N, C-alpha and C positions, 0 to 999 in steps of 0.2 A: 501491499500499500504507499500512494508517496508521501508522501509529507506536503508540510507549509512552499512556496516556494522562498526563495533568502530576492530579493530583488536589489540590484543598486544600480544609477545611472554615472555611467563611465565616466574622469573627470579627464584633463589631460595628465598628468599624471598616472590612471589607470592606464590611457590606450599610450605612455610611452614609458614607462617602466614597470608597473607594477599592479596591479588590484591589489585595491585597500577593502578589508574587508570591514561591517558596521561593530561595536563594541557588540549592539543588543543581538549580533548573528552570530559571537562568538560558540558555542556549544549549540549549534546548525552543524558544527566543523568538531570529526571527534579526533584527538591529538591526543596521543597516549598516559599519561599520569609520567615526569619528569624529563619529556621529548619536549621542544620548544619545532621539527621541522619534521616532513613527514611528505612524505608523496601522494597523491588524488590520481587514483583513478576518474577521470568526466565524461560520458560520452551524450554531447552537443547532437540537436534535432535532426539531421543525418545517418547521424548512431555511427558518430566517426570518434576513436576515441583520445581523447588528447590525457599528458599529464603534466598536475601545477603540484605548486610547491607547495606547501601550506606550511607558513613561518609566524611566532608570534614573537616576537618581539623580545628581548631578557629585559625583569626586572625596574633593572635602572636603567631601563632606557625611556623615557618619559614620553614615550607615541609605543604603550604596549600592546594599539590595533594588530589584529593578523591581514597576512597582505600572501598575494597568490604572488609565483613569482613559476619558472620552469619553463614551459610550452607558448605561459604564457598571455607573451605576445604574438609570437608567432600567429598564435590563435584572433589578437584581434585582429593584424595583418589580414588572414589570409577571412573572417569574416568582411576587412574594409570597414570593421569601428571606427567613432569618431564622438570627440564628445559630447553627453548628450540622449548620447545611446542608453541603452540598459542590459546587464545582461542578466538573469537569472537562474536560481542553482536548487536544483527540489534533490534530497535524498529520501531510496524507496531502501527501505527492507526488503529479501534478500533471504531466502531461508537460505543458509548452510551457508553462504558466501557474502554476506555482514552484510555491511552498507552500500547501494549502489547512489554515485553523485548524477546528476547529470546536469545540462546549464544549455539556455537557449538566450537570445543573445535578439535582440530588439531594438527597434526603429521609430519611433515617434510618428503618424505621418497624419498634419494634421489632427485631430482629437485621441486617436489609435495606435497602439503599440501592435506594430508589426514583426513580423519574421525574419529575422535576417537569415538567406540561408551561406 
């Protein structure tokens, strides 16, 4: 069963360096206790797999929000994303496999968000 989506409107930094996840959504991504970075396998709407590196900045950093790197910038470029577009992450519990993550890229056309393939 799919859980709620985690939407994020993209900033210039999100499309040029790394995707910053709002602190309110930190719990939507599972990082084992004691670790500060893991690779997350994510599938897009075309069923293409991506590997994003999820890092939690260490406690002495004044900005502890989680960030995605890894294939994130390649994902941005292949989808042609720009500031103002958004991504929506969702997760699904899969029997025997744990959690499966999905990502949907969207662009606002007039008043509606439409998928970016």
